[in-house]
Structure formats: C-alpha cells, structure tokens
C-alpha positions in Angstrom: -22.2 35.9 -26.0 -24.0 33.2 -28.0 -22.0 31.1 -30.6 -22.7 32.1 -34.0 -24.2 35.4 -33.1 -23.1 38.5 -35.1 -21.2 39.8 -32.2 -19.5 36.4 -31.5 -18.6 36.1 -35.2 -17.1 39.7 -35.4 -14.9 39.0 -31.9 -13.8 35.7 -33.6 -13.1 37.4 -36.8 -10.9 40.0 -35.0 -8.8 37.0 -33.6 -8.1 35.9 -37.2 -7.6 39.5 -38.6 -3.6 39.3 -38.6 -3.4 35.3 -39.4 -1.7 34.9 -42.5 -2.9 31.8 -44.4 -2.2 29.9 -47.8 -4.0 31.5 -50.8 -7.0 29.1 -50.9 -10.6 29.5 -51.0 -13.1 27.7 -48.8 -16.4 28.2 -46.9 -17.1 25.7 -44.1 -20.4 26.2 -42.7 -20.8 24.9 -39.0 -24.5 23.9 -38.1 -25.2 23.1 -34.4 -28.2 21.9 -33.2 -30.0 20.4 -30.0 -30.1 17.0 -32.1 -33.9 16.8 -31.5 -34.9 19.0 -34.4 -34.7 22.0 -32.6 -33.2 25.6 -33.3 -29.7 25.4 -35.2 -27.1 27.7 -34.7 -25.2 28.4 -38.1 -22.1 30.4 -38.8 -19.7 30.4 -41.7 -15.9 30.3 -41.9 -14.9 31.9 -45.2 -11.2 31.7 -46.2 -10.2 33.9 -49.3 -7.0 35.4 -50.6 -5.0 34.4 -47.4 -7.5 35.8 -44.8 -10.5 34.3 -42.9 -13.5 35.6 -41.1 -16.4 34.2 -39.6 -20.1 35.4 -40.4 -23.6 34.2 -39.1 -25.6 32.2 -41.4 -29.3 32.5 -40.5 -30.8 28.9 -39.9 -33.4 29.4 -42.7 -30.7 29.8 -45.2 -27.9 27.9 -43.7 -26.2 25.4 -46.2 -27.5 27.6 -49.2 -24.3 29.2 -50.2 -24.5 29.9 -53.9 -22.2 28.0 -56.4 -22.3 28.3 -60.4 -23.7 25.6 -62.4 -20.6 23.8 -62.6 -21.1 22.9 -58.9 -18.6 23.6 -56.0 -15.0 24.1 -56.9 -11.8 23.9 -55.0 -10.0 26.9 -56.6 -12.7 28.7 -58.6 -15.5 29.5 -56.3 -14.0 28.1 -53.2 -16.4 25.4 -52.3 -18.7 25.0 -49.5 -18.7 22.3 -47.1 -21.4 22.1 -44.4 -20.7 20.2 -41.0 -23.4 19.5 -38.8 -23.3 18.4 -35.0 -25.2 18.6 -31.8 -24.5 21.3 -29.2 -22.9 18.4 -27.1 -20.6 17.1 -29.9 -19.5 20.9 -30.6 -18.8 21.7 -27.0 -16.8 18.6 -26.3 -14.9 19.4 -29.4 -14.4 22.9 -28.2 -13.1 21.8 -24.9 -10.8 19.5 -26.3 -12.6 16.4 -24.9 -13.3 15.0 -28.3 -11.2 15.2 -31.5 -13.0 16.5 -34.6 -11.7 13.5 -36.4 -13.0 11.0 -33.9 -16.3 12.9 -34.0 -16.3 12.4 -37.9 -15.4 8.8 -37.7 -18.1 8.3 -34.9 -21.0 9.7 -37.2 -21.2 12.7 -34.3 -20.5 15.2 -37.1 -22.2 14.8 -40.6 -20.2 16.5 -43.5 -21.9 17.6 -47.0 -20.8 19.4 -49.8 -17.4 19.2 -51.5 -15.3 17.4 -49.0 -12.0 17.8 -51.3 -12.4 21.5 -50.0 -11.2 20.4 -46.5 -8.3 18.6 -48.0 -7.3 21.6 -50.3 -7.5 23.9 -47.3 -6.2 21.7 -44.7 -3.2 23.9 -43.7 -5.4 26.9 -43.5 -8.0 25.1 -41.5 -5.5 24.0 -39.1 -4.1 27.5 -38.7 -7.6 28.9 -38.1 -8.5 26.2 -35.6 -5.3 27.2 -33.6 -6.2 30.8 -33.6 -9.9 30.3 -32.7 -9.0 27.8 -30.0 -6.7 30.4 -28.3 -9.2 33.2 -28.8 -11.9 31.0 -27.2 -9.6 30.0 -24.4 -8.6 33.7 -23.7 -12.3 34.5 -23.8 -13.1 32.0 -21.2 -15.2 29.9 -23.6 
C-alpha cells in the first residue's frame, strides 16, 4: 500500500480512531519527494477536537490548505505546517534510523507555515507519532 494513498490514510486513521488527544487544532502536511523534482506524495495529519485522522493531499494542491485573512492561527483555525523531505529521509525517520529532530537540524526536512503550531500541539503530535509508529510496525512497514 502506497504511503499517502487514500487506502493508507484510511488504515492509519483507523489506528488513530480511539486515541484521546489534547484539545488542540493543527494540520501538518507531509510532502515526500524524490529529491530531484520528481513526483511528490502528500498527506495531511489533521488534529481537531481531541481526534486525529490522515487524509491524502493531491500534489497539485499540497500546501494550499485554506486559512482566513488573519493568517494561520494556533487555536482559531488550527494552523497549517508543511514538512517536506526526500523519500530516503522519510524512510530513515520511519525506521528509526534517523530522528526527526536531527533531520530538521540537518536540513533534511524543511518546514514552512506557522511552526508555533508544532509547539502548541507537541503533546498530541507525540501521541499520534507513537500510535502511527506502532501501526506501521504491526503492518510491516
């Protein structure tokens, strides 16, 4: 099953269904490319009202989530953060061979949008990360 596909997002969302999260709002879009301008796989993690799910983001609309004229907020409209990386970096992070923080610090993952959202949603993101890591391990990848 291809990462970011509708079926993959549905399966991973199912793994998040019973997860109780802090009441924060955030959208974190993951964009995974080949590093050479080739096709990009994109999906969004949406956290809202104590729940989380994943949804595919078509590459042609990736990074264009709506926000109001006041810009991206932390508690009003949830905010959007876009994280971009190569497939190799995404796989290394997924396998635990490379920490996400180390990848960020090394410039292997670039971040755009309101990064305060990551701070505000840190607890929820950690819980989601653990649940998704377990689901991926159970699924064999």
